N, C-alpha and C positions, 0 to 999 in steps of 0.2 A: 755239450753244451757248457762253458765253465762258469760251471758253479762250482766254488770250491771253498771249507772249512779252517776259516785259521786256524795252526795246530796252537797258539799261544793263548788266544783268548776263547775256541770253541765256536765262536760264531760265525756262520755261513757269510757271503759275499759273491761278486760277479763281478768279471774281466772282462774288454770281448775289447776287440778291433771292428768299429764299422768301416763300410766303405762306401762312400758317398755315388750316385752318376753319375757325378764328376771326376772321380776319380781321388778327392781326397779322400781323405782316410782320419780317423777321430778317432781314442781308445777310451770309452769308458767303463765305469767303477760307482758300487754300489750296493748296500748293505738292504735286504730283505723287507726291514723294519721301518726303512723309510718309505718303505714305498704301498707300506698296509699290510704286509706278508710274513706268516708265519717265519721265525729263526730257523729254517730247515732248506735239505735240497730242492724241493719243488718251491718254497714262498723265494728260494732264492733266483731260480729260474724261469717265475712268475714275474718277479721282481729286474730282470731283464730285458724278459722282453716288452715290460712296460715303458720302460728307458728308451730302447729302441723305438717304437712309436714315438714316445714323445720329443725323440731328436727328431726323429724327419717329419714329425708337423710342425712344435715352435723352434727347433735349434738347439733348446735345453733338456738334459735330465730331468731338474732340479723337482724331489721330489713333490714340495710343494707346489700347488695349481697355479699356473702362471696368472699374473695378475691381467685381473680384466680393466680395459679402459675405464677413468670415470664417465658416470654416466653423463648422458648430455645437461645441463642447466636447463630448465625448461622458459624459454623466453617470456617476459613477463609482459600482456599484451597493453596496447595503448587506453587508453579513456574510451577513448573512439571503436578503438576493434572490441571493443567489451559490450558500449553502451547495446547492439541489435539482443545480446544474450537478455541482457536486464530489460531493456522491453519489450522482448517476448514473455520473460517472466511476466513486466506489469500487463502487458496487453491477455496475459490467460488470468492470472487474480484478478483484475480492478473491473469494475463496469467500465463501458464503453466510454461515456463520458467521464472519465476522471482518466482514463489512459490519453483518451487525443488531449487534453488537458497537459498531464505529464510529458507525453513526448512533445510537444511545442513549448515546455518550460525547458524542458532538458537542451534541445535545440538551442535553443533561443540563447541562454544564459550557459549551461555549465559545458559544452563541448566546446563552446569559443573559445573559453574560458582555458580548458584542463584537455578538450580533446586529443592532442599530442606528445600531453606525457604520459609515462607508463605509472599502472594501478600505483607501483609499491612507490614512486616516487611524489606522491600526493603531500602533501607535508602540512603541519599546522601554522605555519606562519602564508606558505600558498593561499591556502581556506580563509584565514583572519583576514588578508587582505582582501581577499575576493569578496568579504563579507563588509566589509567599511564599503567598498568603490559602489558595492550595490547601493549601501544607505547614502552614504555622498554626493558620489559623481550620476548614477542614473537615478538616485531619489524614489529607489521604490520602499514601499511601506513594510516597518518589523514582519508584520505579518506572510508577506510575499516573502521575502527573504529567511524567516525563521522556515515555512515550506522547503525553502529551495536546498537550503542545509540541511534540512532531515532527508529531499531523497538523492542527493550525492550522498548522502551518510551510508543511506538505504543500498543504495548501489556498490558502494565499493565495501561495506557488510558482504552482499549477495558475491561477494567476488572474493572474500577472505572467505567462505561458505566453500566455495566450488575447488579452490585452493590456489587461485594464482596469484594471493600474499598473506602473510603470514599473522597477520595483527594491522588495525584500522590507527592511524594516527589518531592523536589528543585533538577532541574537535571544540570549535569554538562554539558558544550558544550567545543565539538571539532571544530577548523575553520577546515576547508579542503578545499583549492584555488584548484577551477581547475585546473589539469597540461596542460601544454600546448602537444597539440597531436604533435605525432610523426607524419612525412608525406614524401611521395620523391620528393625529386627534380625533375624539369620537365623534366631533362635528365634522373633519374634515372628509372624515370615511361617509358619513350620512350624506353628506355632498357628493360626492363620486357615486354613490350604489342611487340618488336620486337623479344623474345625471341621464344614466343611458336610460334608453326607450323600455316600457315597461315591458314587453312583450319581447324584445329581444335576448337572444341568450345571451349574449356578450353580460347584460344584466344578473342573470342570472350567475355566471361566471364567476364574476364581481366579487357579489353576495355570498355563495358556496368559498373561496379564495378567504375575503376577511371574517368570514361566522366558523371555519373549522382550520384553518392553518395548514391549508396542502400544498404541499408543493408546485412549482408550477407544470413539472411534467406528469405530477400525479394526479393534477385534475384534466388535465391532456389523455392519461390515461384510463380515466373514470370510466366503469361502464354503469350497463344499467342493473347488470345483475349484481353491480357491488351496492346497490341503495337496497337497504328495507326499509320501506314508505310502512311500512304496518308498525315498527318498531324507531319509525325518526333516528335511524344510523348510518352512515357509511363504513364500508371496510375497502382500506386500501393496498394491494395487491400487486399492484402496476405502477412503470413509469417511466414517462416516453420521453427519450432526448436524443438529441439529434441521427433522426429515423430510427432510432432502435428501441423496441419496448420489453422496458425488460423488469428488476423487483425494486423498489422502495431503496433508497438511496443507503437505509443503515443495514439494508437483508431481508428483514423482515417487515410484514403488514402489523399494521393496527386497526383497532375500532376508535372512531369519532361519530359522538351523538352529535345528530342536525340540532339545529334552533330551527323553531318555528318559518323564522323569517325564510330561512335557508330549504326546510322542509315544504314549503308551498314556491318556491322557484325556482326546486327539479322539477314538483309538482308540475308545473304551471307548463314546461317544455318537454313536456316528454313527447318521445318522437318515436319512428319504429326502421327510419333511415337506416341508420347504423347503429351496433349495441356500445359503442362510443358513447356518453354522453353531451359532450362539448365535443365536435366535429365539424368539418366544412358539409356544406348544399351537397357534395357526395356520396356524404359519409365517414369520408376519409380524416386522419387525424390531422389534430392542428398544429402548423408550425409555431420554432417560437416566434417568426419574424411577424407573423398573421396578428397574432395573439398582443403581439409589444404593440403596434396601428394601429388594433381597434384600441386598447388604454391609454395610449396616450390622446384616440380622440374622445374618449370620456372624459378626460382628465383636462381636456383642453374646453370640454365643456360647462366643466365643474368646475372652470376659476381655476384647480392645482398645477400644481409644477410635474410638470413628464416624471411617474415615477415608475418602478419597475413592479410585476406581480411580485418578487421575492418582499419588497416591500408589506405587502398585503398582508404575506406569513405573520413581517415582526408586529403588522396593526395587530393580530388573533392573539399574541402572546401576550402581548405588551398591552390591550383592555383584560386579559383573563388577570396578569399580575396586579397590575392598579385595583383589580376589583379582589385583590386575595387571593387568588386560587394561588392552589400552595404551587411548588415550581416543580415539584413530581410529576403533579398533576399536567402539569404541564408540555411537563416531557416526555408524557403517554401519547398526550397530545398531538403534538410535533412529531411523534418518535424519531428524536434523541438517542443516539446511541448512549450515549453516555452525559449524565448530568453537565458538564464542564458546559457545553452550549449553552444548556438551559439559562446558567447562572448568569449569563447577559441581563437578563432581565428580571432582577435580584435588587436592584434599585428602583425599580418603580414600585417594590411594596414594601415600603420603611413603614408604614401604619402596621402591616400584619407582621414582624419582628416586633413592633410596640407592645401589642399587643401578647403576644407571645409570653413576652419578660415581665409584663404586669399581672400576668397568672399565678406569677410569685409571690402577688401579693394575697393571694384568697387563701382562705382557711385548708390547711392540709386536710386532705378526703380524708373520709374515715375508710377506716382499714378491709379491703378486699372492695372498697369502690375504684373506679378508675376518675381522676382526678375530668374536670371539665375540659372542653377543648380537643382531648383528646381521641 
């Protein structure tokens, strides 16, 4: 094998004529160190074999590894193509009712506007134009616009975490102050309760709604085993929405004391046809349209404008705030996940804030003694 040593430098090299199957010939030359071999006869011979292998495989004896083709650039999916991934995550993480609402608004507002755009083509200007269009053209409420902006941003953030985009664009902000809740006055709530038939289960359901603040789904999911008649209290463990029995909206259960009126109403309708307190004559869960029709009929008898069951929840909280109950206590009774939602009732208790400030005019408490009102 033609491996030789250069007499002038003392280094080894190889030189060889290669004949190809098509009859063509090519002379190759190289030194062992270019191929990572030792500078001796064995190294030169090994380098020659490596050069022959390379020229047959790639047509080059270049000792450097052949340049690999640049990796194919991963195509960024469109919003429409990525949407199923986002909705699948939401379906797994969110409550059934929340997911249904999110899917509807996503299909109605986000996909028609941005569906054909790629995720990395979403810009501040595009989203800002959309925000203004929702406010001015569609005349959506600021709270709705804020929620849609948040949902779209959450989807893009998920795409970033999945590696489809590097970063999110700057995002428009939409202020959305919490609306003040609408509620029945004390006189109106009394009229509503009085308008229902005395032994009618609907009367009991209205009383429990006004006196406990349970959500509609919590009322229709309430079971007899959740009621502690001995200690006049009930426990909220379940929520029935869109034919699905699940956990309460906050994800946590809670305890709610029963007023004497609510206690008597529940005791008067005790039955054994179903584990559910409020149910059909066959013991099945009550659907929303059934309870809505019943409440509208009672409102008509009470000569009140038609209302929904959630207004009775607002009535419960508002009446407590007006009577001076602390917002923290109201939060616990309502099962709010954070105090922000409960702050909607703060304006109803000005006297509580005034009384709190007036405590500063009282004499300083004795050392080691808690001040009055704490």
